[in-house]
N, C-alpha and C positions, 0 to 999 in steps of 0.2 A: 754725145756731149763731151769739151776737155773745156779747161778751165777757162781759157778763154772764149770758150762760145757768151754771146752775150743776147740770140736773142734763139729762140723755135721758129720756125714758119713752117707753115700746113695748110691741106684744104679740108675741105667737108664737104661730103658728098650730101646729096637730098634727102636722107633722111640720117639719123643719129640714134640707135639704138631703135631702130623702128618709128621714129616719130620727123616730122619735116621741118627740122629745127636748124639752123644753119650754122648761130654764135656759139663761143667756147663753152663748150662741157666742163662739170666740174674734175672731168680727170683732165682737163686741159690746165686748169686753174692748181691743181694739188701737181701735176708732172712740172709749173712751171716752178712752186715752191720747195717739191724735192729735187729738181734741180741745183736752184740755188744752195740750199740750205741742205741739204741730206749729202748731195754726188757733189760740194765745194765749187760748182762753179759761181765766185763771185762776180763775172762781171755779168752776167746773167738776168736781164732787167723784165725783159719781153717775151709774149708769146703771141702770134700772129696767127690769124685764121684768114683765108681768103675763101669767102662764102659762096656755094652758089649759084647765087641769084646776083652776084658780082658787087656786094661790099667785102668792105674787110676788117676784120675785129683785131682790136688789139687788148690782151690783160699786160696791165702795166705795172711793173713793181713803184709806186709813187713814193712809199715809205718807206725804206727799209728794215728801219729801226720796227716798226709797227708790224710786220711782215714775219721779219723771224720772230719775234717775241710771238705773234697771232701761230706760227710755226710749230714752235718752244709747246708751245702751252697746246693744241691741236693735234699734234701729228700722228697717235695714235687714235682721233677721230673722226680722221680724215678719209677712211675708205672708202672706194669706187667698186663699183658694180653694173657693167653694160656701158664705163663713159658716166654714168649717175654717180650721184654722191651716196651712200651706202645706206638700204633701207634700214630705218632706225635711229641714226642718226640724228641729233639734232637740226643739222645740216639737212639733211633730205628735208626733216619735217618742216624747215624755213621754208626753201625752196618748192619743196610739196602746196605748201598751204598758199603762199605767194601765188605761184603759177596758177590753181586752181581756180584760186581770186583772181583774177588777171581775165582767164580762161569766162570767166562768169560773168566779166564786164564788157566782154566782145574783142578781146583782147584775138590774135591769132596762136596757132600752138607756137610758132618761133617767136614772137613780138612777145609771148607772158613766158618763155623760156628765158629773152636775151634781159626782158626785166626783174625776173625771178632771181637769177646771175648776181646782178646788178643789187640787185636788193640785200641777200647774203650777204654780199663784200662789206656793202659795208656795213649795216648791221651788225658783224661782227670786227670791224675795224680789223680787216685785212691785211692793210696798206696796200693791198694790191684793187687798181680803177682799171672798169671795164672803159671801152672806147671802141664807139663804131666810126666807119668811112664809108658816106655812100658811093658809088659806081662815079667817078668825073668829079666828085669831091677832093680840096684841094687840101682838108683837114681832117682829122679826126674829133668825134664829139663824144665829151663824157656821159656814162649812161649813170640814173642816177631812179633810185625808187626806196619810195617811203611808207612806211606802213604801220599801222597799228595792228598785234597778233596778241590774241585773248590766252590764259591759260591753258584752254585746250589745244594750241596752234591752228586757229581760227583765225586766218585776216578777215578784219572789220573793214577795213577801211585801207586804201592805198595810193599814192599818183604816183606817176612812173615818168619819165623824160620823151619815152619811149610811147611812140605816138601808135592808135591801135592802125 
């Protein structure tokens, strides 16, 4: 990356960390923020993932001030392991609880992953939006997941724009 880098583009294989997931990983999210706010790539706004099934995802910095604030306040807690949020962090607990809840509701692993990523991004006011464009579509659609989590980090209900 250089100071003039505006986007990151890469592909995901069939599996990430041994799981059949194609959407952006927590490492992709952290990499986007680090590139912009730690490495001085002030023009960097997007990270694209071309998935094995033909869909294209984008993590887009849609609110630069919120993204800067989020990164400044959380950069020491944004560690990743094997592409996922570092176990034990609040972000890991939120992601894991939502993904597990959605799996119990019949979502595939890949769909639950995508929806859980959207949940963490929105819940924490990261200034980053997750969008997806299906093969053959002309535009990206924003992914949204809302839910309720009790004090024991257990999701009690959730809705997602991602279909099962």
